[in-house]
N, C-alpha and C positions, 0 to 999 in steps of 0.2 A: 487615392493612394493611402492616405492616412487611415481611412476606414478599413482597407485591406490589411494594413499592418496591425490594426487593433484586433481584427478578427483572427489573424494568424497568432497573435500573442495570446488571445483567449484559448485558442485550440491547443497551443503548446502548453499552457498552464493546466488545462484539463487533461492532456495526455500525461504530463509528468506527475500529476496528482494521482492518476490511476496506477502508476508504477510505485509510488512511495506512500507509505502510511506512517504517521507518527505514532509511536507507542512508548509507554513508560516501561522501563526495564529495571527490575529490582535485582541487583547483584547480591547473591548469597555467599559465594565463595569463588576464589581464583586459584587455579592449579597450574603450577609450573610445568612446561613441556619443552623438550629440546627437539628442534627440527633441522634437517639438512637444508641448506640454502637451495632454492629452486629458481633463482632469477636467471636472466639470459646469460650472464657470465658463467654461472655454474653449469648450465646446460651445454654451452660452447666448450667449456673445459672438459666435461665428460665426453663430448663428441670427439675431441682431439686427442685427449690422453687416455681414453678408455674408461670403462665402468669402475675401475679401482682408483681413479684419480682422487686426490685429496680435495675435499670440499669443506667449506666452513659451515659451522652450525650456529644457530641463534636460539637464545632462550626467549620464550614467549609465554603468555598466560592464557589459558582457556577459562571460561566462566560458567559457573552454575547460576542460573537466573530464574526468576519468575516473571513471566510475561502473560498478561491476561489470565491470571490464576492458573497457569500451566507451568510445570517445571521444564525448563528448556536449557539444553547444553549448547553453549556458543563456542565454536572453535575459531581461533584467530585465523583470518584469511587476508591479512594485510602484509604487503611486502616489507613494511617497516618493522613488523613485529607488533606485539600488543603489550601494553603495560599491565601491571597488576593493579586492579581497581579495588578500592576499599568497598566494603559492604555498604549498600545504599541505593538510592534511586537515581537513574540517569535517563536522559532523553535519547531516543533512537528512531531511526527511520527504517522500515522494512522495505526491501526491494525484491520483487518477484517471488515473494514467499520463501526465499532461500537464504537471503542475506539480511543482516542488520548492520546499519552504520551507527555506532554509538558516538555521541558527542559529549565531551567532558573537558574539564580544566586540569592541566598538569599541576602537581603540587609545587609550592614555592613561587614559580613564575606566574601561575595563573593563566598561562597561554591556553587558548581553546584549541583542541585537536579533535579529530574524528578517526576512528579505526573501524575496519570492516571485519565482521564476524560471520561465519557460516553457521546456519542452524543445523546441528548434528544429531538432534534427537532429544530424548528426555533423560532425566536422572532420577 
């Protein structure tokens, strides 16, 4: 039984590593964007009140980055929104070659957070 669990653990680790690859992300610039809320509550409100229902908006930040010597535009794809990151180098994990999960510390508190970004093209 222990051997079976060990083999399953190794298979799970191999599977997950195939889906995620660590990359260095160099943030060059952050751009402010305003998006309409698209969470479940906003969708339900639109369904009940119609397409002209008032929805809230959130300010978020998209990033111009350099990843593996390529200029890459990252668009915030996190329901919590994305903070404005200072220019510098950050750790990230690519997922299915469409998304990047950036890991960084918030200013002042130093709390480690991660935000999802979608690869939107080049700049």
